[in-house]
N, C-alpha and C positions, 0 to 999 in steps of 0.2 A: 504493500500500500504506500503510495507516494504521499508527500506532505499535504498536497491539495485535497486528496481523497480523505486523508486523516482529519483535516480541519473541517471538511464538510460533514463527515460522520460524527465527529465530536460535537459540532454545533447541533446536529439533528438529535443526538442523544440528550444533550443538555436541554434543548427546548422541550423534548418529550418529558423529561423529568420534572419540568416546571408545570406541566399540565395537570391541574386538579380536576377531579371528576365528581360532579353531583349526579347521583343516579336519576333523580327526578328530571334533571335537564335532558338527559339522554332519552327518557321515556316520552317527554312531551314535545321534543323538538320537531318531530315529523307532523303531528297534529297541528301544531302552531304554524309550521311552514305551509300547510295546505290552506290555512286562512290567509296568510300573507300573499300567497299566489293569486288570491281573488282580488286583493286590494292594491298591491304594488303595481303601478302602471308601466307599460313599455315606454321606451324613450331613453333619453340620455341625460346625464348631468343631474341626477336626483341624489338627495342626501337623506340618510336615516341616522338619527341619534338614538343610541340605545342607552337608556338610563338604568343603572344597576345591572351591569353585564354579568355579575357573578364570576364564574370561572372562565367565561369566554366560549363555552360550548355552543351556545345559540348562534352567536355572530359568525363563528366559523362554519356552522352548518348552513346558515342562510345565505351567506355572501356568494357562494358559487352559483346559486340559482338566480341571482339578480346582478349580473355584471354591469348593468346600467346605473346601479346605486352605489354610492360611496357610503360606507358604514363607519360611524364614529362610536366605538364602544367606550363605556365609562363605568366607574365604580367608586363608591364612597370608601370602601375598605382598601387601604393601600396594599395590604398583604395579597390581594387578589390580582393586582395589576400585572405581575409577572406571568401568572397563568393566562390571563387574557392575551398578553403579548405573544405567548408561546402558541396559543391556538390561532392567532391572527397571522403568525409568521408564514410567509409564502403567498398570501392573498393580496393582490395588488389593489383591491377595492376596500380593504380594511385599514383604517388609520390606526396609529398607535393609541393605546388606551389612555384616557385622561382621568384624573380624580375629580369627581363632581360631588359636591354637597347640594342636593336638590333643594334644600331649604334656602339656599342663597340665590341671588340674582344671577342670571345667565351671563351677564357681562363680566363676572369675576371668574368664569370658567376658562381654563386653558389659555390664559393671557388674552382673552377677548376674541377668540377665533370664531365665535358664533355671532351672527348678525341678526337683527330683528327681521321677522317675516322671511326667513331664508331656508327653512326645512320643509321637505315634503312629508316626512314621517318622523314620529317619535315612538319608540317601542319600549315597553316596560313590563317585565315579567316578574311575578312573585316578589314584589317590593311592598305593595300597598298594605298588605296585611302583616308584614314582618318589619314594620317601622312605625314610629310615631305618626299621628295624623298630620302633623306639620309637614311631613315629607309628601303626603298626597296633595296637600294644599300647594306646596312648592311645585309639584309636578304639573298641575293644571295651570297655575299662574305662569310658569315658564313656557308651557306649551302654547298658551295664548300669545306670548310675546315672540316665540321662535317660529311657529308654524306659518307657512304661507296661507293665504285664504284658501279654504277647502283642503288644507293639509290634515293629515290623520294622526291622531294619538291612538295607539293600540296597546291595550293593557291585558294582562293575563293573570289569572289566579282564582281563588275561591271568593265568593261574595255572599252577603246577606241580601234578602229581598223583602221590602216592606216590613222590616223588623224581625224577620224570620230567617233562621239558618237551617238548611236541610242539605243532605240527610244527617243522620246521627253522627256519622264519621266526621262531618264538617263541624258539628257542635262540639265534639270531643277535641278536634283540632283547634278550634277557637279557644277553648278552655286551656289547652296546653300552651298556646301562645301567650295568653294573659298571665299564666303562671311564670313564664319566662320574663315577661315585661308587661305590666298593666297597660302600657300605652299601645301595645300591639293588638291585633285582632281583625277579624273579617269586617270589611266596611260595607255599609248598606248602599246598594245601587241608587236608591232614592236620594240619599244624601249626596252621593257622587254626582248625580244628575244636576242637583241644585248648584253644587260647586262648579261643575262644568259650565253651566249656563251663566254663572257669574263671571266666567272667563270667556264668554262668547264661543263656547264649544257645545255641540249637541251630541247626544248619544244616537248612533246610527244603527248598530246591530249588536245583539248579544248572541254569541255562538257557543252552543254546548260543546264541551270538550270532555275527554276521558277523565276519570277520577274526580268527578263532580266539580270540575273547574269550568271557567268561562273565558273566552276571549271577547273583549268588548272593543268595538270600533267607535271612536269619537271623532267628530269632524269640526274643525274650526270654521265658523261661518264666514262667508265672504263679506257680509255686512253685519252690523251690530244687531243683536237680537233683543237689545234693551230699548224700550221706547222712552 
């Protein structure tokens, strides 16, 4: 083996070693991809910001299916950034991951790389219920600022509806979350719809997913919905 082959193999093994694996992300990546294929449009020069990328499994799975889209992965937990970078390695349409605190204004993210009304898509999986509600507020506030008119916010996870959580497995999951942190828990879609409308965003579709989860499609209105 010459020095070039050694360096390439060493880098490959090093990147692979940094890849963390969340079993749930492997299970749900294909069902979520099937929804994204319905909503991500053909064309060129589109941008998707992923909030709370976790390990990076999702962005690496999605990016090859949408070469027309530039993906920006992000994460609040700095310990996950190396894993995201390892998954993104080799994909020309995935940017380097950046650390984002969703409760802060987007202008402070990544040295101001994001501009108002500049994104076609924001994607967020399994954050809303595993974070304080302030994070959900920040998600919708920043989506309103960053999405182009008719841009989409796509969220995934378990939800409550009209004050009810079903089935029992989701009730148990909600209780376990609150034992870990009282500020966590399944959010009610009725409450989220109100928050969305306060930010000029409407709920478009709720898609049933495996394991009692939902993918929810939200659209930023082209004109103000407030009279």
